[in-house]
N, C-alpha and C positions, 0 to 999 in steps of 0.2 A: 544509609541503608538502601535508599533507592538506587544509588549508583552501583552498589554490589548486586542488587537484583538485576539491573540492566546488564551488567557484565556477564552474569550467569546466563541470562536470556540470550544475549548475543552469541555467546560461545556454545551453549548447549540447547537452546530453545526451551519451549515449555515442557517438553518431555524430560529434560534434565534439570528442571527447576525444582530444587528440594531445599528444605531448611538447612540440611547439612551442607549443600553446595554454597548457599548464601553465607552461612556462618563461616565456612572456610575462606570464602572471598573476603569477608570482613575481618577474619582473624579473631573471631569470638566463638563462644560455645553455642551449640544448638539450643540449649536451655534458655539462653538470653533471648533468642529470637522468638521462642514460644510465647513470650509476654506480648509480643506485637502480632504474631501470627499463630493463633492456637491450632490451626489446621491447614492443610494444603490448600483448601478452597480460599481461605483468607489471603494466603500468599499469592495465589493466582490472581485474585482480584486486585491486589496491590500491584502485581506485575503488569496487568492490563492498564491500570492507571499510569504507571511509569511509561509503558510503550505509547499510550495515547499522548502523553505530554511530550515525549520525544518526537513523535510524528508531527505534532503541532508546532514544535520549536525548530524543526529542521529548515535548512535553506531550501527555498522552492524556486522552481523555474518560473519565469514570468514572461509575459508577452504584452507589448504595448497595443496589440491589436485584439479585437474580439473574434468570435467565431472559431474557425478551425485552428488558427495559430494559438488561441487561448486554450482550446481543447488539447492541442499538442503539449503545451506546457503542463497542463493538469495531468496528462497521462505520463509524461516524462517523470513527474514527481513520484510515481509509484514504482518505476522500473529500477532494478538494482544496477545503477550505472557507476556507483562509487562504493568504496568499502563501507561507508556509513549507511548508504541506502541498501546495500546488500545485507548488512546485519539487520536492518529494519525489516526487510522482506523475509528473511529467515525467521525472525520472531513472529511476524503475523501469519506466515504460512504454518508454522508450528502451532499457533494458537487455534487455527481452524479445527484441528482434531478435537481439542477440548471443547470448543464451542459447539461442535456437532453432538457431543455426548452430554452436555449440561444445558438445561433449558434456559437458565438465566444468562449464561455466557452466549448462548445461541441467539437470544433476543437482543443482547447487546451488539452482537455482530450484525444482526439483521438491521438494526437502527444505523449502525456505522455505514453499511452498504447503501441504505436509503439516502443518507446524507451525501455520500459520495456521488451516487447517481443523480441526485438533485443538482449538485454543483456541475456535473458534466452536462446535464440537461440545459442549464443556462447557456453554456458555450455553444451547444448544438442549436438551441433556439436562435441565438445570435447569428450563427452560420446560416441557418435557414432563412432568417430575415434578410441577410445580405446576399442570398442567392448562391451560397457556397455548397449547400446540400439540397437535395430534392425535398419532396413532401413527405418523406418517411416520418413516422411518428417520433418526436424527440425522445420520448420515454424509451422506445425500442432502441434507438441509436445510442442512448446513454447506457442501456443494459449491454448492448453489443460491444460498446467501447470498453466498459468495465471488464467484460469477459475476455476481450482481446488482451487488455493490459495484464490482467492477472494470469492468463494463460502464458503470456510471454515471461512474466516473473517466474513462474514455476519452471519453465524450460531453461531460463538463464541460471536459476539456482542449481538445477540438476546437471546442466551441461554448459558450464561457463565458457569452455573453450570454443564451443560452437556458437554461443550467443554472447560475445563480449559486448561492451557498451556501444561500440560503433554499429555492430550488427543489430542490436536492439533498436537503436535509433533509426536505422535504415528501414527495418520492418515496420516500425511505427509510422514512418512517413509513407510507406507503401499502403498501409491500412488507411491512413487519412486520405490519400489520393483515391482510394476505392470508395470512400464515403462521398467524395465530391460528386455533385450532380453532373450528369451529361450536359454539356453546354455551359456549366457554371464557370465562374472565374477559376483559373487553375490554382491549386493549393501550392503555396511556396513555403517550404520549411525554413525555419530560422536556425542559426547555429545554437547548439546546446550550451 
């Protein structure tokens, strides 16, 4: 059932997630699914769980270095650089609409962002400690980095011809060069 929910999400997003669509994907009746999902809200909650599990299980970029190289890896993880990460990005961007309209889903998304910014902050704090960035508040830089990455995600989803994976990576590297402190060690990107 979770696989069918994911396939519907990846193809249609949260807007197209219906009991009928999931039932069709599974080749079963809608009535059978109502035993598991009595309403749309319970289906959406299950879909969020499925998306979160997928996000946690995906292959991630890694860096043997701390600081900006590790921040680069963490930001590469959210960009739609492959068909799989593109599907994941479409799912989460589609989820935002529902999260804005539903208090519980919105709080869930708020917590997700807080965890992500905290993880980014650790990389930024290491970059600051190593002299790669200036004295800008790490919380501010984490928020700016998250905003940059998600802004690039949205642009790549809506204009993939203009923002293919190579271009996304180039823009990310330019962004990280901009974070580097004047007189700091130069930032060197590593292959993706």
